[in-house]
N, C-alpha and C positions, 0 to 999 in steps of 0.2 A: 252974458258973454264970458264973464270970469269963470262961471261954472264949466263952460266949454273948454277954456284954456287950461284949466287945472289938469284934466286927464291927459291933454296933449303934452304938458310939461312932464308929467309922470312917465309917459311913454318915451319921450325924448331922453330923459335921464336914464331910464332902463336900457335903452338902446346904446347910449354912450357908455354905460357902466358894464354892459355885458362882456365886452372883450377883456376888461380888467378883471372881472370876476372869473372869467374863463381861465385866464392865465394864473390867477391866484389858486383856483381849484386844481389846475394841473400841477402847480408847484407843491401844493399840500399833499396830493395823492401820489405824486411821482417819487417822493422820498423812499417809501418802502419798495416801489417798483425798481428803482435804481439799485437799492441794497440787494434785493433778490436777484436782479439781473447780473450784478457783479459776482455774487456768490455762485450762481449756477454756471455762468459763462466761464469764470475762473476755474471752478472745479472740473468742468468738462475739458478745458484746455490743459490743465496741469495734471489731471487724473488723480488728484488728492483733494480732500475737503478744503474749501476756502470759506472763511467766515469774516463778515463785516459787522462790527458792533453797532454802528449807526451811520446813516447817510442823511445829509441835510443839503437842501438846495435853496439858495436865497433868490429873491426877486431879481437881483442884479446878475444872476447866472453863476454865482460862486458856488461850486460844489465841494463839499467836504465829506470824506469818508474817515471814520475813526475806528481803530481796532481792526485793521485789515490783516488777518492772519492766514498764512498758508501752512497747512499741516505737512508733516514729514511723510514720505512714502513708506509703505509697509516694509518691515525688516529693520527699521532704525529705531533707536531708543528715544531720542528727543521728540517731544510732542509737535514742535513746529520747525519748519525749515527757514522761514522768514516771517517777520512781523513788522508791519509799517505802523508807527504810532498814528500817523495821519497822512492822508492823501488829499491834496488841494487841486482843484481844476477851475480854470476860468472859461466858461462856456456861455454862448448866447442862449438864453432860455429856450427860444424856438428851435435851436439846433438839437435839443434833446429829443425832439419828436421826429427827427429826420433819420434817414438811413445812414448818412455820413455825418458824424458829430465832429464839429470843428472846435478844437480846444486851443485857446491862445497859449496857455501855459499849464503844464501838469507837473506837480511837485510831490515827490515822495519824501516825507519828513521822518527822520530818525529810524531808518530800517535797522532791525536787529537780525543779523544773519547767523544761522547755525549751519556750519559745514561739518557734517558727521561722516566719518569714514568707517566702513567695515572692510578691514584690510586696506587696500588702496582705493576701493570703489566708494564714491561719496553719494549722499542723498541728492546733491546738486547734479550729479551725472544722470541720475534717474529723471530728475525734472527736465533737464536738457533733452533727454531722449523723448520724454512725453510731449514736449513742445515742438519737437522737430517737425518741419513741414512734411517730411516724407514718412512719418510714423504710420504704421498700418492702422486702419480704422478698428474701433472696438465695438462692443455691443451697446455702449451707452448712447442714448439718443441725444442729439444736439438740442440745447434748450431753446425755447421760443425767444425770438429776437436776436439769435446768434448771428444773423445776417448783417447786423449793424457794424459799421467800421468807424475808425477814428483817424482824424488828421490832427497831429499835435505840433504846433509851431515851435514850442520849446519844451523840453523835458528835463527836469532837474531832480537829482537825488542828493539830499542833504543829510549830513551828520550821521552817517552809517557806521555801525560797529559790527564786526564779525567775530564769531567764536568758533574755533576749530576744536573738534572732539575726535580723539583717536588714541588707541593704545600705544601708538608709536610716538606720541608726544609725552615728554616727561610731565607727570602730574595729570595726564589725561586730557588737558585742555590748554588752549592758548588763544589770547584775544588780540585783535588788531583794530585800529581805527582806519576807516576808509575815507579818502578824500572825496569832496563833493564832485558830482558828475553833471555835465550839461550837454545835451544833444539838441540839434535843431532839425526841423522839417521831418519829423517822424511820420511816415505814411503819406507824404505829399506826392511822391513820385508814383505811388501805387493807386492814388485816388482814395486812400483809406486803408488802415490796417485793422484786422480783427483784434479782439481782446487778447486772444492767445498770442498773436504776433507782437502786440505792445508789451505783454508780459515777458515775452522772449527777449525783446530788445532791452528791457529794464534789467532782467536777471542776468543776461549775457554781459551787459555793461558792468553790473556789480561784480560778477565773477572775474572779469578782467582786472578790476581795481583790487579785489581781494587777493588775486594771484600776485600782484606786484607788492601789496602791503605785507604779505606773508613771507616774503623772501628774507632769510636769515632768522626767522622765528619758527617756521613750520618745516618739518622734515622734507627733504628734497623729493622723495618718492611720492608724497602726497601732492605736492605742487605739480610734479610732472604729470600725474594722472589728471588733475584738474585742468591743466593747460592743454593736454591732448583732447579732452572733451570739449573745451571751449573752441579749439581750432576746428574740430569736427562739426560743431554747431555752426560756426561761422561759414563753413562751406555749404552747410545745409540751407542757410538763409541767403546765399548769394543770389538766388533767383529774385530776391526783392531788391530792386535797383535804386532804392532811395539813398540820399546822402547820409542818413543816419546809419545805414548798414556799412557804408564805406568808413565812417568814423569808428564804428565798432571794430572793424578789422584793423584799423590803425592803432587801436588801443591795446591790442594783444602785445605782450612784452616781446622785445627782441630776443629771439631764442639764444643767440650766442652770449649776449649780456646776461640773460637770465641764468643760463647754465653756469657762467662764471660766478655770478652772485651767489647761487646756491652752493657751488663748490667752496667758495670762500667762507660760507656759513657753517660748513661741516667741520667738526673737530678734526685736526690734521691727521690723527692715526687712521680715520675712516675714509680719507680722501683717496680717490683713484690716483695711481702713480702717473 
């Protein structure tokens, strides 16, 4: 009788252990898949190379990306336009296998932004154009899995620094600290945003904050061009009715106050009468 029970116990244990082993197997093999998916999807959306040094997913559903770098568009000197030291996301493990990935909180940690200008045109203007929903299609094929979308309950950007590079700036560069940013319900109204749309929200919000932080430090004509591009981008994404987009529009600096602040920052001999 004992000899009969032993195989049954082994089978029962195997049946009970199979779901756990399956989840563990998925988590082990999904790390490189997530890394590759972010790189391919980000590169397709931004039209510049995107590199992720490492991606790790814990059993609890905590996802961490380290060394998330976005290259500069062609024609600019700096190698990168933005680098995120770390990106953290809280996700239900099973959600990673679904078409709509539900993220409780997404945090971009210590972004380093480089806003490089050629004349008054900036690298960020090019990125905004590339991310625009209305941009014309190119010959690049969309990566596999690009149909997945994201709902983000809370999006945070912490401890960002921005460096302006331009011949119009004394010494060639100027740096500013960017206040932390928090948005809620990104993609909820749409039933999910694509990776490109999420990046658009994040970069747009960073651009707004950089625009404010640069007043009095960066020449007015550079801020004017950046502000015009951000307003143009805001109009392009008005078709997305989520609360997050409304918040982005509210973040744009008041133009009358901004112009006054810029005017006050210009040495008095250069000011308009």
